[in-house]
N, C-alpha and C positions, 0 to 999 in steps of 0.2 A: 504494500499499500504506500502510495506517495505521501510523504510527511506533510505536504502542503494542501492536500485535498480535504474536502469536507466529508463528513460521515453522518449519515442519518440512522437513528436508532429508534425502532418501534418499542415503546414501553407501555405495558398494561398495568393499571392499578386495580387491584381487586380488594374489596372490603365490604363488610356488612353495613347496613344502615346504622348510624350512631357511632361509627368508629373514627369519624373525621376524615374519611377518604376524600370527600368532595373538597374539604378545606385544604388538604395537602395538595390535591390536584390543582386547585386554583392558585396556591402559593408557588408551586413549581412553574406554573405558567405566568406568574406575575399578573393575574387577572384582578381587575378592580371589583368592588362589591356589586356593581350593576351587571357585570357580564358573567360572573362565575356560575350562576344557576342554570344558564342556558348551554353551557359547554359540555360536550361529551368527548371531544378530543381537541388537541391544540399543539402548538410548536413552541419550543424554547431552545435557543442556541446557547451552548456552553463552550467556552474556550478551555481546552485541555491539552497541555503540552503544545505541539505545533498543529493541533487539530481544531477545527471549528465543528463541534459535534451538535447536530440538530436533533433534539429530543422530540419525537413524535409521541405525545402522551395520549393514551386512551383510558377512559374510566368505565368501570362496570359496577353495577350495584347488585349484590348477591341477594336474591330472595328465593333461595332453595331451588334455583334452576341451574342446570349445567350449561356452560357455554359450549358452543360446538367448535370443532377443530378449525373452522374457517376464521373464527375470531382470533385464534392464536397464530395464524399464518404469518410468517415473517417477523414474528415477535422475537426480540433479542433479550428483553428483560421483563420479568413478571415481578411486580411488587405487591406483596400481600400486606395489607394495612390492618392493624388492630389497635384497640384502646387498652392500654395497660390497666386501666381502672375498671375494665369489664371482662371478667374471665370468659364469658360466652364468646366474645369477639376473637379471643385467642383460640378457643376451641374450634371456631369456624375455619381459622387458618389451617388447622390440622386437617380438616375435611377437604380443603382446597388442594392439598398436596397431590392426591391421587389424580384428580382431574387435570391439574396443570402438567404433571410429569407424563401423563398419558398423551396429551396433546401437543407438547412442545419440549424441546431440549434447551430452552432458554436459560439464561442466568436468573437465579431466584434471589430475591431480596425480601427481607422481612422488616417492616417498619412499625415499631411500637410508638404510639402517641401518648404522651403524658398530659392529662388535663387536670389532675389534682394529686396531692401527695399520698392519697390512699391507694396504694398499689395492690392489686389483686393477684398479680403474677410475679414471681420472683425473677430477678435478672438471670440467675443460674438456670432456672427452668426454661426460660426463653432461649438463652444461648445454647443449651443442650439440644433443644428442638432444632435450632438453626443449624448447628453442626451436624446433627444426624441426617439432615435433609440437604446438606451442601448449600446452605444459604448464608448470605451475609446479613448481619443484623445492625440496625441503626435505630436509635431512639430520638424522637423530636419532642422536646419539652415545651409546653405552652405556659409554664409557671413563671418564666422570666421573659416577658414580651420582647425586650430589647435584643434578645439572643436569637429570635426565630429566623430572621433574615440570614444570619450567619449559618444556622443549622440547615436551612433550606439550600443555600449555596453549596455547602459541604455535601449534601445529598446529591445535588446535580452533578458535582464533580465526581463523586463516588460512582454514580451510574455510568458516566462517560469513561472513567478509568477502567471499570470492570470489562466493558466491551472492547475498548481500544487495547488494553493489555492482553485480553484473551486472543484477539486477532494477531497480535505480535508474536504470541507463543507458537502459533501455527505456521509461521513464516519459515 
């Protein structure tokens, strides 16, 4: 791959209602309050090393239906989102694993969102689950509002790095 060329990455966000998936989606895309409710996909460009990486972000809302394999086509990253303060949302991520791994061999990420200090899932339990399923894990905390933009930028960089570095391994 030419070090100066752009790269486009299809990223799917999966999360149950109430996990903050829509909030994370809108922040990754830098959407303002008036536009975020209408979006189902969008683009955001990230600079990573010598690459301009264009993230093509898709969001889905899980309501006990399976996504078909066409939805996963050409997906490079699947992000499973859950709320650390709701054990049920973490349990749903456990259920997503079979569907996702059956339909794609994408890079898997797990994002836990922290909305209060009352944590229902231990960090050790989450990281153990992530390691067992070959996933990277990131937490986004909404307890300190001034840090959110930094955390979102770091998540964008992490997504780009995972894909670019994976491609470089196969050269």
